[in-house]
N, C-alpha and C positions, 0 to 999 in steps of 0.2 A: 596588695595583690588582689584582694577581694573587690576593691573599688575599680581596679583595672579591668577585671573580668566582667564586671557589671557594665562597664562603659568602654567596650572595645571599639577602637576607631574602625569605621567601616572600611577604610583603606586596607586594613589588615585582612579583613574578610575577602576583599577583592583580590589580594595577593594569593590567598589560599585557593580561591576559585580559579585564578589564572594558572597556578601550578597544577591544579586538578585537571585542567584541560591540556596543558603543554606536556607534562610528564607522560601521561598515558598515550598521547599521540606520538611521542618519540620512542616509546618502548613497546615491546610486544609481549602481551600476556593475555590469556584467555579467561573470560568470565563464563560461568555456566549459563546457558540460555535454554530455557525449557519452553517449548511451544505451548501456547494456550489452546484450549479446545476450539475457539473460533478460528484460529489460524490453521489448526490441524484439520478442521472441516473442509477448508478450501483445498488443502493438499489432498485429502482423501477423495474429494469429488473429482479432481483432475486425474487421480489414479484410476478411478472408476471409468472416466471418459476414455482414458488410454487403453483400458482393457477391451473396449469395443471399437477402438480406432475412430472415436467420435470427433466432433468439431466444437470449438468454443469461440465466443465472440468477446474481445477485449476492447473496452472503450477507454481511450487515453484522455481523460478529462482533467488535465492539470497543465501547469506551465512551469517555466524556469524557477519561479519563486519557491515552489514546493518540490523541486527536483531532488534535493538531498533525502527527503523522506519517501517519495513515491517511486522514483526511478529505480531504486534497488528492488522494489516489489516487482516492477515490470520485468526486469532482467531475470529475477529468480523464477517467476512464473513462466516466462518464455523458455528458459532452460529446462524447466520441468516438463513443459509441453513437448518440446522437441525430443527430449530423451524418451518420453513415453509414446511417441508417435501420435500425439494429439494435434489435429489440424487447427490452425489459428486464423481467425479473421480479425483484423484490427481496424479501428475507426476512431474518430475524434469528434466530440461535441464542442471542444475548445480548439480554435485555430492554433493556439500556442502549443498544443500537444503534438502537432504533426512532426516537427523536427525531433522531439524527444522520442516519439514512437519509432520513427525511422532509425534513429540511433540505436534503440534497444533491439529492433529486428536485425539490423546489420551486424551488431556485435554478437548476438546469440546464434544467428544463422551461420555465421562464419565459424564460430566455435564448434558447432554440432552438425554442420553439413546440411542444414535445412534448405530445401529448394523452393524458391518462389513459385507460386502457382500450384505446386503439389503438396507443400507442407504449410504454407502460410500465404495470406493475401492481405494487403493493406489498402483500405478504401480511402484513407485521408479524411479531411474535414468536409462537412457539408452543413450548411445552415438549416435551421428549422426547429431544433430542440424538440419540443413536445410533438409537433406534427411529424417530424422526421422519424421519431421512434414509433409513432402510431403507423405511419406508412410502411416502415420496415416490417412491422408485425403482419400487415396485410399482404404486402408485395415487395419482397426483398429486392428482386431484380429490377423492378420498376423504380424503386427508390435509388438503388445503386446499379445502374446499367453498366457502369465501367468502374474499374479500380483506379487508384491514383495514377499509375503509369499509362492508363488508357486501354487496358485489356477488357474485353467483354466478360462480365461476371458469369454469364451463362456458359462460357467456354472454359473457365478455369476449373480444374478438378476439385479444388477446395470449396468453391461456392456454387457449382452448377446444380447441386441438388438441394440447395437452401431456398425454400419458397417464402419463409417468414421467420420471425424470431423464435417461434415454437420449435423450429427444426434444429436449433442449436442445443447441444447437450448441456451447455453451461454458458452463462453470460457473466462476465466479471468487469466491474467498473473500477477504474483507478482514478480517484478523484481528489480535487482540492477545493471544490465548490459545492453547489447544491444539486448537481446532476443526479446523484443517487436517490435522494429522498424527494427531489423536486421534479425529476423527469423519469428516470428509469423505473422506479417502483410504481408510481401512480399511473403512468402512461404506457409502461412496458410490462413489468412483471404481473401487475394486477389484471391486465387485460389478457395476456397471452400465457400466463402461468408457467413461464420457464424458471429454471433454477438460477438463482442470482446470488453473487458474492461481491464483496467490496474490499478495496484497499484504499485507505484514505489517510489524511494528515492526522496527527495526534489531537489537534484542537477540534476536529470534526467528530472523532470517534464517540464521545459520550452521547451525542445526539442521535446516533444510529442504533443504539441498543434496543429501542422499542421495536425496530424492524426485525431484529434478530429474535426477539421474544415472540413476535407475531408469526414468525416463519417466512416472512417475505424475503429475508436474506438467510442464507444457510451458513455464512461465515464472514469474518472480517479481519483484515490486517490493519492495525491502527498505528500510525506513526513509525518512527525509526525502530521501535521495539518490535512491532509486527513484522517489519521488513527483515529484521535480524532473525526472528523466529523462523521465517520462511527460508532464509538462507541456510539455517541450521537443518531444516527438514530436507532440503535438496542437496545438502552437503557441499555447498559452494559459498564459502565465506566471501563477503564483499564489503562495500563501504558501510553498509548498515551495521554489520558485526563490528567493524573497526570503530564506528561512531559510538557504539554502546559503551566502549571502555571509558572515554572521558565523560560521557553523560552519566554513567553510573558512579564514577568517582566524585564528580561534582555534587550529585545528589547526596552521596554519603557525607561529604564535607558540610553541606547545608544542614543535614539532619543532626550532625554532631554539634554544630553551633547552636541549633535550636534547643537541643537537650541541655547543653552547657548553660545557655542563657536562662532557661527555666529553672534549672537546679540552683544556680547562683542566686537568682531572684528569690526563690523559695527560702533558701538558707538565710539570706540577708534580711528578708522581711521577718522571718521568725525570730532572729536575734534582735532586730530592732523593736519588735513587739514585746519581747521579754525584758528589754532594757527599760521600756516605758512602764 
């Protein structure tokens, strides 16, 4: 038995991992999700913006490959904004984000009765990256004279009083690439000193903590866990909360196998040393 536990066939581990994904996906049980301070900070900021009926800018800088992690963040944030009467301006630095952003706006606006032009505006994608953000800071209407459907931004209630990036009460980047630390922070937040938050994939999150510590970002949602935490805060469970069940169970299985392997190796090595 000892030799078996020390030399478990990797296929057995694969079976346990597969069951750890399949069973939670087919059953319904709730795991406690406690929002972290970085996620709570984004929520609190949007609450503050809602108290003064302010406006936020959301940049949808991700594509279909990161949709499972980042799209739930977009849906939760938009639900929160529309519930709190926060006006939203959406845009994309990635062309792949246009369809995902439209889908998020369509879903949440229908749910909560948000009206285009009065409650939200979508500018779509425009090339430029660094220069685009700089130009938006100087002259918003000159950079985006029209929204995606072709309306003049000077005539839409949401955007008519926005002269530059500093006029937004909050800027939130939902990203799967280098747009937060490569574009929005150095060419936007540093120049125009607006309040900035981030939602990103899990693999990106560790690299963003220096910007939290410096105060250049006031909050961050990282990966599926961050999305699930925000769903908890807005009390609207979605795919992120559902995805945390199999992810948590698989993590637990892996931890158990790691502990088991180390314990058996320690016991076996100790007995082997005593026998010699």
